[in-house]
N, C-alpha and C positions, 0 to 999 in steps of 0.2 A: 718752508714757505707762510702754509697759511699762518701761520703760529706767528711768525713774524710778524704778518700783516694783523693780523687780531689783539696782539698788543699794541699795536698804534691803536686802535677804532677802542671809542672807548663812549658813551654815553651824552648826547651835546646838551651842554649845561642849559640850555634853555628846556627840553624833556624833563630834566632832572628837577630845576624849579618850577616847574607844572605842576611835578609829582608833591613836591614841597607845598604848593600854594593847595593841593586838594587837600591834603593833609588838614590840615587848618582850618577848611572851607574860605576858600578866600579870595582876593578878587586880582586876577589871574592875567598881569601886562607881560606875561615874561613868554608864552607863543606865541608867536606873528599869525592868529588866524584873525579873522573880522566874524564879529556877529549878528552885520548884518543879514536883514531877512531877502534871500534870494530871490528878482525879482522873474514876476511870474510870468512873463514868455519863456525864459529857460526851464522853469521848472516843467513848466508843462508843457511843450516839446519833448523834455527826454523822458514825461508819464507816458507820453503819449507813442513814442519810438514802442515803450517795453509794448506797451495795449499791443502794438502792429507788430511783437516778434522778431525785432532789431533787439536783438540779444545773445548775438552769436557772432566768433568771431566776425572783423571784419580785417583787412586789407594790412599788411603791416603795415601801411604809412600813414592810418588810417581811410573813412571815408570820402567818398569826391564831392561830398557838399560841402563837409566842412574845410577841404584841401579847396576848394572853391574860398569860399567866406574866407580866409585867412589868405588868401592869396590878394583879395582886394583890397580887406586891413592894409596890407601888408604894404599894398603902391598906396593907399591913401592918407594913412598916418605916419607909419615910416619909412615915408619914400624907398623902398624898397621893393623891384620888379620882382615876384618868385613866381614861377609858374610853376600851375599844382602839380605836375605829375614828374617836374625833373629835380626840384626843387624842394620841397617840403612831407618834411615827416608829421604825425601828428603819436605826439610819443605821453606814455604813463607820468605826466606832471615833468616841469620844468627839473627836476631831481634825476629825472631817469632819463630826460633829453643828455645833461651834464655828463653821465655814466658813460654813456652809448656814445655819447662824439670822445671822449677821452680814450675810453677802451680801442673807440676802432680807430684812430688816427695816432694814438701814441702808443711807450710804451713803457713796462718799467722800467724804471731809475734815468725815466724824461725829463727834467728839473717842468715846472709852468709857473709864473708868477702867479704871484696872489696881492691887491694889493691893500695895506693894513690902514683901517682897523678890516677884518675880514670877515665872510658868511661861514659859520664853521662843517654847514653839511656843501662845500666848494670845497676844503680842508679834508674832510674826513675821504671823499669821494677822492681826491688824490693819492691818500695813503691808503686809501684801502683798495687802489690798484698798484701798487708798488713803486707808486711815481714819486718823487722830490719836488717838494714846495717850494716856492724861492718869494722869502717877504720884501714885499714893497714895500712902504711905511708913507701913508700919508700923511704929516701934523696938523690938529687938530689948532681952531678947531675950525681953519678956513679950507684944509684938504686938499692944500694944492702941488701943483704937479713938477718935483725937477727930473725936467728930461737929460739933462746931462745922464743926472744921476741912473735914471730908469733905464740907456740906455747900455749903459757900463753893467747895468743891473743886469743884462741880458748874454748868456755866456753861451760858447757851442752847445752847451746841454739843454739848455731851455726848447722847447718845441712851441710852445702855449705862452700866452694870456687871457685870463679868466678877467673881465669888465663886468662887476655891474651898476647899471644905471637908467634911475634911481637907484643911489645902493642901501643895502641893511650890511651896519647897523648906522651908519653916520650921517646917512638923507642926502646925502651931496645928490648934485648932479652934474655930471659932468658935460664942461663946453661945447661946441664943437670944432671950438681950437682945441681944447685938449682931446678931443674922440679923433681930431685930424690927426693931432700930430701924434699920440699912440696909434691909431694906423697907419700913418709911414713908416712907422718904429720898425713895427710889428712888419709889415713888406720888407724894409727894406733886411730885415734880421732874417727873413724869411722864414716866419714862426707865424702858428693860428693866431687871430683874436676871437677868445669867442666869449661872446656878449651874455648877458643874464639880465632883460630887461622884463622883468615877470614884473617890479612896479611902474610901466612905464604912465600909466593914468593918473599916476597921484605925484602932484607935481605942486608947488606951493609960491607967492610973491611971484606970477607972468614966470614961473621959472619952464624952457620950452626942453622937450625929448628930442632926441637928436640919437638916430640908430648911426652905430658907429658902417653897418651896410649898404646906407643911403648914399655910401661914396662912392660911384661906381671903380675908379682907380683901384677898389680894397675892396672888391665884389669875391674877390677865388682867398681873403686870407682871411675876411670876415666869417663867425660861424655863428648868427642868431639863436638865440635861445628865446621864446617868451611861452607865455599859457596865461592862465582864467584862474586861475585859484584863488587870486589877492582880486581882481578887478568886479566876478561876479559870487565874490565869497562863496564860492565854490573848492576849498581848499582838498574835501573828503572825497571828489569827484578824480581826479588825478587827473588830468587834460592840460596835456603842453603841446609845442611843438617846437619842429628848427626848422632854419631856412638854412640854406647851404649851396653850393655848387654843386653845379650835376653829377661832377665827375667824383665825389664824394659823398651822393646823395645814399645810394644804393649800396656798402658797406656800414657805413653808421643805420641805415634801417633793417642791413640782420643781424647787427647785432640785434637793436632793442624787438628785433622778430624772437633773436634767442633766448632774452633777459625779461621777457614783460609781455611775448603774443600779440599783442593788440592793448590802444588806451579799451576803457571802459566803454562796449556800442553802443548804448540809449544814450550818454548821458553824449555822446560824440557831439547829437542830435541837440541835444539842449544849447550845446553849447557857439553849434550853430544856428539856430534860432537868434540868442542874443548876437551875435555879431552882425548878422544882419537884419535885425529888426529893431532894435534899442538904436534908441535916435542922437544923434550931441548932445540933446537934454542930459541924456543920463549920465555923460561922463563928466558936464561940466558938474553935476550935482556932485560926483566923485570929490571935487576939487573943491569947492564949495564945504561941503559938509566935512572932507575929514581937515582942512583948514580951522573949522567951528573944535575940532575934537584935539587938531594938536594947539589951537590957542588954552585950550581947558586946563590939559596937560603941564603943559608948559608953566602956564602960571602957578598951577598949581603945586610942580617942582618950585621954582621960585621961592612959593610963597612961604615953604619947610625948608631952601637953603639946601635945597639938591639941585643947584647950579644947574639948567640946558645950555645945551648944542641945540640951538634953532634948528631941525631940522630944513633943507630945500621940497626937495621929495619925500619919499614912501611912508611907512607910518611907524615910524618908530624914533626914539629920541635917545641921546646919552645926557646921562647927565654925570656932575660930576656928584661923589660919595666919600670924598674926601673925609670930611668932620665926622664921620658918622663910625660906630666902634666897630672893631676888628678889624685882624692882621694881615685881609688880603679881601679883594671883591668880593668870591663866595661867602666870605664871613660877614662881610659891609650887605654881602642883599641880606642872608637869612636874618640878620640883626632888625635890617628894612622890614624883612616878611613877617619875624615874631613881637614887630612891635606894632604894627598897621595891618597887616594881613594885608598888603599889597603886594605880591610877588615880579622881580621884574630880572635880568638875566646879569651875574656877576661880567665885568669886561675882560678878564682871565679870557671868556669865551672869543675872542673876538682877535686879540695879541696874540701875539708869539713870546711877547716880553713880557716884563712888566709894565708897560706902560698902560694896559688896561686894572692895573689892580686900584684906581682911586676911583672908577667908574663903571655908571653899570647903565644897559640898554632897558627902557619901558617902551611895551607895545600899547598907542592910541587908538588902534582897529576895536576898538568895545563900543557901546551904545553910551548916549550921552547922562545916562541920570546912571551908569555902570561908572562911567568918567569921571562926574561928582562926587559919587561916592567914595572911589578913591581919592579925589584928594582932600575929601574929608576924612580919613583914614592914613594921609600922606602928611595930615599936620598936626598927630601926633608928636610926631621927629621930634618939634619945638617945646615939648613939654616936654 
């Protein structure tokens, strides 16, 4: 069994390209972490927690202060009513959250539906647990859903849908009507809808983030996953959370306890402070700042002939690399890296078919001067 599973799991192309980038001392637009500075409110609270001796195990579901803060945030921003004792688990990042949800609620061979292009960690978590992915393609550039086809894609073996909004890698922001219909289908089919909302604050062009868990009629079907790695630029802190029905909280929490014991104790205090004390101005500034970054990278890609699909959310952009030398997207991505020193992720990392072989993903969560330098380097493709 272990051998079968290990044969399915390979190194993420995102990690691979980061390694290749480091070899040439390039600009890493492959891995999805922001290099912007942490707000002092957050870092100060974490340091104070360390100095105060908050360096030991917490409850399996996290410190009460953070669960209280998450409860308030979920109600105010996501329109989700989640009791801090009955419905919330603080996790070791959102990736751990997904692992624990699937491990606790599903069994090997169960089918899990993924919208394609998908995020590789979602797929690999499914494979690691010896479950079966079902791919449902959303066609570029608008990523619209054929709901009749979606309904037919769900079989008696399908036990869950994973929905990522805003989406990595496409930047799609699912509309209220789309989300309602996905929720309705999940409930009708008696399967879980597991949401990954890690990019919930990265929205452009007046887009609105809608949480599936905000629809009260589907609250037993939806399991909400979120975190602060991207929002607070703390990808290495590993602070995520789950909001779910009280009937499944305990079993998911026990799995998290078994696998991870708890999220890092003093860092929970730092995130608590961020949620409680950062004002609306902080989140509005995220939109403004990242809209500018999106413009820089999309203009650069357009100018060098790698036509982008302008994202509505998150901080990635998919671009057309069909004119770049190479037999497939990996060779094309390496050609871009070798010629310009800019690393991107080959599109094959996001598709189960060859649909990704002519695209690549570029991350624009970088400081403006780094993006400007990347833009200059990418212009070498015109020479």
